[in-house]
A tleap script that builds the chain and sets N, CA, C and O, in Angstrom:
source leaprc.protein.ff14SB
mol = sequence {
  NMET GLN ILE GLU VAL ARG VAL PHE SER GLY
  LEU GLU SER PHE VAL PRO GLY VAL ARG PHE
  GLY GLU PRO MET PRO ILE GLU ILE THR ASN
  HIE PHE THR GLY ARG MET LEU LEU GLU LYS
  LEU ASN ILE PRO GLU LYS GLU VAL PHE THR
  VAL LEU VAL ASN GLY VAL HIE LYS GLY LEU
  ASP GLU VAL LEU CYS GLU GLY ASP ARG VAL
  SER LEU PHE PRO PRO VAL GLY GLY CGLY
}
set mol.1.N position { -3.286 -1.332 2.272 }
set mol.1.CA position { -2.270 -1.871 1.997 }
set mol.1.C position { -0.699 -1.023 2.530 }
set mol.1.O position { -1.040 0.055 3.016 }
set mol.2.N position { 0.775 -1.172 2.579 }
set mol.2.CA position { 1.827 -1.146 2.605 }
set mol.2.C position { 2.620 -1.141 1.507 }
set mol.2.O position { 2.280 -1.723 0.477 }
set mol.3.N position { 4.251 -0.192 1.679 }
set mol.3.CA position { 5.024 0.502 0.320 }
set mol.3.C position { 5.964 -0.102 1.926 }
set mol.3.O position { 5.827 -0.472 3.092 }
set mol.4.N position { 6.612 0.085 1.191 }
set mol.4.CA position { 8.824 0.432 1.862 }
set mol.4.C position { 9.038 1.951 1.662 }
set mol.4.O position { 8.380 2.456 0.752 }
set mol.5.N position { 9.622 2.523 2.170 }
set mol.5.CA position { 9.511 3.949 1.711 }
set mol.5.C position { 11.477 4.229 2.458 }
set mol.5.O position { 11.774 4.160 3.651 }
set mol.6.N position { 12.115 4.423 1.698 }
set mol.6.CA position { 13.407 4.556 2.238 }
set mol.6.C position { 14.331 6.061 2.187 }
set mol.6.O position { 15.154 5.981 1.275 }
set mol.7.N position { 14.387 7.049 2.730 }
set mol.7.CA position { 14.724 8.455 2.576 }
set mol.7.C position { 16.435 8.470 2.124 }
set mol.7.O position { 17.143 7.472 2.263 }
set mol.8.N position { 16.774 9.354 1.749 }
set mol.8.CA position { 18.384 9.399 1.881 }
set mol.8.C position { 18.822 11.369 2.312 }
set mol.8.O position { 18.196 12.337 2.742 }
set mol.9.N position { 19.902 11.143 1.970 }
set mol.9.CA position { 21.067 12.625 2.562 }
set mol.9.C position { 20.129 13.616 3.340 }
set mol.9.O position { 19.724 14.577 2.686 }
set mol.10.N position { 19.838 13.540 4.295 }
set mol.10.CA position { 18.838 13.925 5.168 }
set mol.10.C position { 17.975 13.874 5.090 }
set mol.10.O position { 17.370 14.093 6.140 }
set mol.11.N position { 17.436 13.672 4.309 }
set mol.11.CA position { 15.806 13.596 4.367 }
set mol.11.C position { 15.520 12.385 5.696 }
set mol.11.O position { 14.296 12.257 5.716 }
set mol.12.N position { 15.885 11.837 6.347 }
set mol.12.CA position { 16.399 10.806 7.372 }
set mol.12.C position { 16.029 12.236 8.879 }
set mol.12.O position { 15.596 11.623 9.855 }
set mol.13.N position { 16.093 13.382 9.097 }
set mol.13.CA position { 16.522 13.791 9.823 }
set mol.13.C position { 14.363 14.407 10.447 }
set mol.13.O position { 13.807 14.803 11.471 }
set mol.14.N position { 14.065 14.154 9.304 }
set mol.14.CA position { 12.193 14.386 8.805 }
set mol.14.C position { 11.730 13.152 9.618 }
set mol.14.O position { 10.530 13.428 9.621 }
set mol.15.N position { 11.769 12.570 9.965 }
set mol.15.CA position { 11.402 10.975 9.939 }
set mol.15.C position { 12.383 9.962 11.791 }
set mol.15.O position { 13.316 9.161 11.841 }
set mol.16.N position { 11.586 10.545 12.827 }
set mol.16.CA position { 12.270 10.565 14.058 }
set mol.16.C position { 12.197 9.013 13.783 }
set mol.16.O position { 11.210 8.475 13.281 }
set mol.17.N position { 13.701 8.144 14.283 }
set mol.17.CA position { 14.017 7.058 14.579 }
set mol.17.C position { 14.235 6.396 13.191 }
set mol.17.O position { 14.492 5.198 13.070 }
set mol.18.N position { 14.061 7.620 11.728 }
set mol.18.CA position { 14.522 6.310 10.558 }
set mol.18.C position { 15.809 6.668 10.093 }
set mol.18.O position { 16.122 7.849 9.938 }
set mol.19.N position { 16.598 5.700 9.853 }
set mol.19.CA position { 18.558 6.188 9.468 }
set mol.19.C position { 18.232 6.275 8.001 }
set mol.19.O position { 17.193 5.920 7.444 }
set mol.20.N position { 19.041 6.677 7.610 }
set mol.20.CA position { 19.373 6.619 6.492 }
set mol.20.C position { 19.383 5.590 5.377 }
set mol.20.O position { 20.341 4.830 5.512 }
set mol.21.N position { 18.607 5.307 4.287 }
set mol.21.CA position { 18.309 4.624 3.717 }
set mol.21.C position { 18.042 2.980 3.960 }
set mol.21.O position { 18.023 2.068 3.133 }
set mol.22.N position { 17.789 2.950 5.811 }
set mol.22.CA position { 16.831 2.276 6.285 }
set mol.22.C position { 15.422 2.575 5.574 }
set mol.22.O position { 14.920 3.658 5.273 }
set mol.23.N position { 14.622 0.384 5.289 }
set mol.23.CA position { 14.244 0.672 4.857 }
set mol.23.C position { 12.326 0.702 6.022 }
set mol.23.O position { 12.148 0.050 7.051 }
set mol.24.N position { 11.451 1.490 5.467 }
set mol.24.CA position { 10.567 1.329 7.225 }
set mol.24.C position { 9.025 0.925 6.495 }
set mol.24.O position { 8.607 2.042 6.192 }
set mol.25.N position { 8.753 0.667 6.382 }
set mol.25.CA position { 7.033 0.009 5.864 }
set mol.25.C position { 5.735 0.554 6.440 }
set mol.25.O position { 5.164 0.100 7.432 }
set mol.26.N position { 5.331 1.606 5.680 }
set mol.26.CA position { 4.311 2.255 5.105 }
set mol.26.C position { 2.694 2.096 5.816 }
set mol.26.O position { 2.274 1.006 5.426 }
set mol.27.N position { 2.201 2.413 6.233 }
set mol.27.CA position { 0.403 1.863 5.884 }
set mol.27.C position { 0.047 2.866 4.728 }
set mol.27.O position { 0.746 3.879 4.752 }
set mol.28.N position { -0.642 2.825 3.982 }
set mol.28.CA position { -1.207 3.582 3.242 }
set mol.28.C position { -2.291 3.331 2.845 }
set mol.28.O position { -2.338 2.144 2.523 }
set mol.29.N position { -3.857 4.190 2.589 }
set mol.29.CA position { -4.689 3.071 1.519 }
set mol.29.C position { -4.898 4.000 0.788 }
set mol.29.O position { -4.643 5.201 0.885 }
set mol.30.N position { -5.777 2.909 -0.586 }
set mol.30.CA position { -6.193 3.353 -1.871 }
set mol.30.C position { -6.128 5.575 -2.091 }
set mol.30.O position { -6.075 6.566 -1.362 }
set mol.31.N position { -6.189 5.193 -3.761 }
set mol.31.CA position { -5.608 6.033 -4.281 }
set mol.31.C position { -4.478 7.551 -3.251 }
set mol.31.O position { -4.716 8.756 -3.330 }
set mol.32.N position { -3.712 7.109 -2.685 }
set mol.32.CA position { -2.937 6.770 -2.210 }
set mol.32.C position { -1.112 8.088 -2.402 }
set mol.32.O position { -0.065 7.589 -1.989 }
set mol.33.N position { -1.057 9.338 -2.912 }
set mol.33.CA position { -0.036 9.708 -3.604 }
set mol.33.C position { 0.836 9.993 -3.377 }
set mol.33.O position { 0.691 10.372 -2.215 }
set mol.34.N position { 1.870 10.141 -3.642 }
set mol.34.CA position { 3.800 10.502 -3.671 }
set mol.34.C position { 2.973 11.978 -2.474 }
set mol.34.O position { 2.611 11.832 -1.306 }
set mol.35.N position { 2.929 12.804 -3.021 }
set mol.35.CA position { 2.134 13.615 -2.237 }
set mol.35.C position { 1.820 13.602 -0.467 }
set mol.35.O position { 2.514 13.989 0.473 }
set mol.36.N position { 1.386 13.402 -0.485 }
set mol.36.CA position { 0.184 12.713 0.897 }
set mol.36.C position { 1.546 12.134 1.720 }
set mol.36.O position { 1.825 12.728 2.762 }
set mol.37.N position { 2.862 10.411 1.089 }
set mol.37.CA position { 3.314 10.499 1.671 }
set mol.37.C position { 4.077 11.170 2.310 }
set mol.37.O position { 4.245 10.901 3.500 }
set mol.38.N position { 4.959 12.550 1.527 }
set mol.38.CA position { 5.709 13.539 1.868 }
set mol.38.C position { 4.889 13.497 3.376 }
set mol.38.O position { 5.433 13.244 4.451 }
set mol.39.N position { 3.303 13.840 3.154 }
set mol.39.CA position { 2.867 14.213 4.729 }
set mol.39.C position { 2.539 13.810 6.012 }
set mol.39.O position { 2.468 14.342 7.120 }
set mol.40.N position { 2.375 12.800 5.574 }
set mol.40.CA position { 2.075 11.423 6.240 }
set mol.40.C position { 3.750 11.742 7.612 }
set mol.40.O position { 3.824 12.059 8.799 }
set mol.41.N position { 4.910 11.370 6.359 }
set mol.41.CA position { 6.292 11.876 6.909 }
set mol.41.C position { 6.652 12.426 7.746 }
set mol.41.O position { 7.400 12.132 8.678 }
set mol.42.N position { 5.530 14.302 7.156 }
set mol.42.CA position { 6.132 15.267 7.830 }
set mol.42.C position { 8.239 16.078 7.249 }
set mol.42.O position { 9.197 16.593 7.825 }
set mol.43.N position { 7.901 15.718 6.029 }
set mol.43.CA position { 8.521 15.752 4.777 }
set mol.43.C position { 8.953 17.272 3.926 }
set mol.43.O position { 9.348 16.988 2.795 }
set mol.44.N position { 8.971 18.630 4.161 }
set mol.44.CA position { 8.830 19.114 3.081 }
set mol.44.C position { 8.026 18.756 1.761 }
set mol.44.O position { 8.188 17.536 1.787 }
set mol.45.N position { 7.454 18.937 0.904 }
set mol.45.CA position { 7.363 19.202 0.013 }
set mol.45.C position { 9.038 19.579 -0.873 }
set mol.45.O position { 9.883 18.886 -1.441 }
set mol.46.N position { 8.835 21.368 -0.515 }
set mol.46.CA position { 10.102 21.801 -1.239 }
set mol.46.C position { 11.836 21.157 -0.636 }
set mol.46.O position { 12.888 21.598 -1.100 }
set mol.47.N position { 11.767 20.116 0.407 }
set mol.47.CA position { 13.316 19.599 0.129 }
set mol.47.C position { 13.330 18.002 -0.312 }
set mol.47.O position { 14.246 17.257 0.035 }
set mol.48.N position { 12.102 17.518 -1.194 }
set mol.48.CA position { 12.904 16.285 -1.934 }
set mol.48.C position { 12.295 17.122 -3.219 }
set mol.48.O position { 11.223 17.699 -3.404 }
set mol.49.N position { 13.394 16.936 -3.964 }
set mol.49.CA position { 14.099 16.731 -5.969 }
set mol.49.C position { 13.215 15.665 -6.901 }
set mol.49.O position { 12.351 15.762 -7.773 }
set mol.50.N position { 14.345 13.965 -5.815 }
set mol.50.CA position { 12.480 12.621 -6.562 }
set mol.50.C position { 12.769 12.016 -5.706 }
set mol.50.O position { 13.522 11.861 -4.745 }
set mol.51.N position { 11.356 11.410 -6.710 }
set mol.51.CA position { 11.471 10.261 -5.563 }
set mol.51.C position { 11.410 9.344 -6.649 }
set mol.51.O position { 11.338 9.945 -7.721 }
set mol.52.N position { 11.416 7.615 -6.801 }
set mol.52.CA position { 11.361 6.823 -6.957 }
set mol.52.C position { 10.640 6.009 -6.787 }
set mol.52.O position { 10.746 5.673 -5.607 }
set mol.53.N position { 9.855 5.392 -7.320 }
set mol.53.CA position { 9.261 4.536 -7.255 }
set mol.53.C position { 9.480 2.991 -8.427 }
set mol.53.O position { 9.213 2.784 -9.610 }
set mol.54.N position { 10.262 1.952 -7.008 }
set mol.54.CA position { 9.778 0.828 -7.982 }
set mol.54.C position { 11.160 0.839 -9.457 }
set mol.54.O position { 11.260 0.185 -10.494 }
set mol.55.N position { 11.817 1.685 -8.965 }
set mol.55.CA position { 13.278 1.950 -9.763 }
set mol.55.C position { 13.596 3.434 -10.702 }
set mol.55.O position { 14.682 3.877 -11.076 }
set mol.56.N position { 11.849 4.123 -10.960 }
set mol.56.CA position { 11.429 4.650 -11.605 }
set mol.56.C position { 11.545 6.063 -11.013 }
set mol.56.O position { 11.654 6.295 -9.809 }
set mol.57.N position { 11.499 7.259 -12.288 }
set mol.57.CA position { 11.328 8.352 -11.528 }
set mol.57.C position { 9.714 8.445 -11.270 }
set mol.57.O position { 9.070 7.715 -12.023 }
set mol.58.N position { 8.782 9.383 -10.137 }
set mol.58.CA position { 7.413 9.366 -10.380 }
set mol.58.C position { 7.736 11.610 -10.011 }
set mol.58.O position { 8.560 12.386 -9.526 }
set mol.59.N position { 6.244 11.580 -10.760 }
set mol.59.CA position { 5.330 12.479 -10.113 }
set mol.59.C position { 4.689 12.608 -8.786 }
set mol.59.O position { 3.935 11.781 -8.273 }
set mol.60.N position { 4.965 13.425 -8.427 }
set mol.60.CA position { 4.698 13.625 -6.605 }
set mol.60.C position { 2.806 13.465 -6.391 }
set mol.60.O position { 2.159 13.322 -5.354 }
set mol.61.N position { 2.443 13.542 -7.532 }
set mol.61.CA position { 0.822 13.315 -7.114 }
set mol.61.C position { 0.545 11.523 -8.359 }
set mol.61.O position { -0.486 10.951 -8.713 }
set mol.62.N position { 2.501 11.135 -8.722 }
set mol.62.CA position { 1.725 9.085 -9.049 }
set mol.62.C position { 0.520 8.987 -7.067 }
set mol.62.O position { 0.501 9.565 -5.980 }
set mol.63.N position { -0.557 7.349 -8.124 }
set mol.63.CA position { -0.776 6.636 -6.992 }
set mol.63.C position { 0.787 5.416 -6.874 }
set mol.63.O position { 1.617 4.855 -7.589 }
set mol.64.N position { 0.354 5.579 -5.372 }
set mol.64.CA position { 1.208 4.756 -4.850 }
set mol.64.C position { 0.005 3.350 -4.721 }
set mol.64.O position { -1.169 3.585 -4.437 }
set mol.65.N position { 0.632 1.560 -5.035 }
set mol.65.CA position { 0.412 0.803 -5.410 }
set mol.65.C position { 1.119 -0.103 -3.926 }
set mol.65.O position { 2.077 -0.008 -3.160 }
set mol.66.N position { -0.171 -1.057 -4.184 }
set mol.66.CA position { 0.775 -2.513 -2.410 }
set mol.66.C position { 2.130 -2.592 -3.576 }
set mol.66.O position { 2.363 -2.449 -4.777 }
set mol.67.N position { 2.901 -2.973 -2.082 }
set mol.67.CA position { 3.910 -3.404 -2.109 }
set mol.67.C position { 5.397 -2.808 -3.042 }
set mol.67.O position { 6.308 -3.591 -3.309 }
set mol.68.N position { 5.429 -1.605 -3.378 }
set mol.68.CA position { 6.067 -0.190 -4.071 }
set mol.68.C position { 7.075 -0.271 -3.051 }
set mol.68.O position { 6.871 -0.704 -1.917 }
set mol.69.N position { 8.346 0.231 -3.561 }
set mol.69.CA position { 9.643 0.883 -3.003 }
set mol.69.C position { 9.533 2.221 -3.449 }
set mol.69.O position { 9.268 2.795 -4.506 }
set mol.70.N position { 9.829 2.524 -2.281 }
set mol.70.CA position { 9.399 4.614 -2.855 }
set mol.70.C position { 10.997 4.941 -1.693 }
set mol.70.O position { 11.350 4.655 -0.549 }
set mol.71.N position { 11.411 5.516 -2.606 }
set mol.71.CA position { 13.043 5.293 -2.416 }
set mol.71.C position { 13.012 7.225 -2.669 }
set mol.71.O position { 12.992 7.586 -3.845 }
set mol.72.N position { 13.009 8.474 -1.440 }
set mol.72.CA position { 12.694 9.328 -1.775 }
set mol.72.C position { 15.023 10.607 -1.207 }
set mol.72.O position { 16.018 10.491 -0.491 }
set mol.73.N position { 14.481 11.416 -2.128 }
set mol.73.CA position { 15.995 11.978 -3.138 }
set mol.73.C position { 16.020 13.815 -2.121 }
set mol.73.O position { 15.085 14.596 -2.295 }
set mol.74.N position { 16.865 14.072 -1.439 }
set mol.74.CA position { 17.042 15.868 -1.854 }
set mol.74.C position { 17.479 16.100 -3.400 }
set mol.74.O position { 17.383 15.405 -4.412 }
set mol.75.N position { 18.088 17.606 -3.084 }
set mol.75.CA position { 18.229 17.664 -4.268 }
set mol.75.C position { 20.421 17.815 -3.965 }
set mol.75.O position { 20.849 18.356 -2.945 }
set mol.76.N position { 20.947 17.498 -4.557 }
set mol.76.CA position { 22.262 17.107 -4.207 }
set mol.76.C position { 23.447 17.186 -5.195 }
set mol.76.O position { 23.784 16.624 -6.237 }
set mol.77.N position { 23.901 18.110 -4.405 }
set mol.77.CA position { 24.718 18.892 -5.557 }
set mol.77.C position { 27.012 18.336 -5.401 }
set mol.77.O position { 27.655 18.319 -4.351 }
set mol.78.N position { 27.255 18.185 -6.043 }
set mol.78.CA position { 28.791 17.467 -6.289 }
set mol.78.C position { 29.691 18.151 -7.364 }
set mol.78.O position { 29.344 19.214 -7.879 }
set mol.79.N position { 30.805 17.544 -7.678 }
set mol.79.CA position { 31.681 18.368 -8.087 }
set mol.79.C position { 32.691 17.732 -8.685 }
set mol.79.O position { 33.636 18.371 -9.147 }
savepdb mol mol.pdb
quit
């Protein structure tokens, strides 16, 4: 199965060859969770604040499905 993943705001530094917001196809297996995705991408869990799956906030234990679009964001501040 395949999903599309995008990383933002510095998380791309953990994934060699990937740029900010660039879609990357990732092969996954059945029962593959957001937490497993972070492990596969070598992104420390403490660096991720928001996970969107198909535009909806999800937890790291959410099981991903074929064709899901996942976006990962760190905590960001502004003012």
